[in-house]
C-alpha positions, 0 to 999 in steps of 0.5 A: 424160380428153379431150385438148384439140383442137389450135389450128387453123393457119388462125387464125394464118394469117389473122392473118398475112394481115391483118398483111401486107395492112395492111403493104402498104397502109402501104407504098403510103401511105409511097411516096405521101407520099414522091412528094408530098414530092419534088414539093412540094420540087422547086417551090422549085428554080425560084426562084433567088438572083439572081447579081449583080455586087457591084461597084456593087451597091445596095439598089435594084438588088437590090430591083428584081431580087428583085421583078422581074416574072419573079421575082414570077410565079415566086413566084406559081407556087410558092405556088399549086402548093404549095397545090394539091399540098398539097390533093391530099395532104390529099384522098389522106390522107382517101381512104386512111383508108377503105382496108383492102385493096388490089388491082392496080387500086388500085395502078395508079390510085395510081401514075397519080395520082402520075405526074400529081403528079410532072409538076406541078413542070414544068408549074407552072414553065412556067406561071409563067415564061410567064404571058402565053401561053395554052399553058403555062396550059392545060398546067398546068390540064390537068395539075391537072385530070387529077390530079383526075379520077384522084383521083375514079376512085380514090375511087369505086373505094375506096368501091364495096363490090363491090371489097372495098377498104374495110371502114370504114363511111362516113357518107353526108354525109361521102361526099357532101361528099368526092365534091363536094369532089373535083370542084371542082379539075378543074372549076375548072382545066378552066374556067380552061383554056377561058377563057385566051384571054378576058383576062389575068386569066382565067388566074388563075381557078383561084385560086377553087378555095380559095374554092369549097372554103371555101364547101363546107365552111361549107355542110356545117358549117351544113347538116349539122353536118359538121366538115371535120377532117383525120384 
């Protein structure tokens, strides 16, 4: 009677390696989400409750203080930067949906990306406080643009088959859409930085990022039937 051959110890070992890889990728994603959450929360700290003397305080004084020019620009900076960081978080979420493996270079690119995100609350506060000056606008725009360029480098690294980071098939249309979408933010913010000295309104050109992304989504939906879903 033949004895059954023992199970190869290689199979459970490989399974353990796969589980360990998946766990390490999830750690990277959780750490990234934590940095995004902190950065997006720090934005609100720049908005202070007015400290007014209650003696002689009227509704008009309170309204004038809350809606003063300085307070309005601070709120503008918060809202704008909140959605810029949110867009980068969404893009990162979509990008890492294709990540099945990791290496030192991916970890480094992700950390470089997060460093730029972590700087954003400072450059955003500087921009909103000194909206009439060119330097804060340029600094903020270069910060956001640098984040975008690192994101592009990370995306190209992930989808390159030679790096063996992604085993997930990528639809060519979605790949093209994601690539074009990644370029919108850095190009818009670089353009804004270069136009800051033209007129006061040119410092607000980066708002068009939302318009360009909306147009891109509509085009790919009509032309290729691509649904821009968050998943």
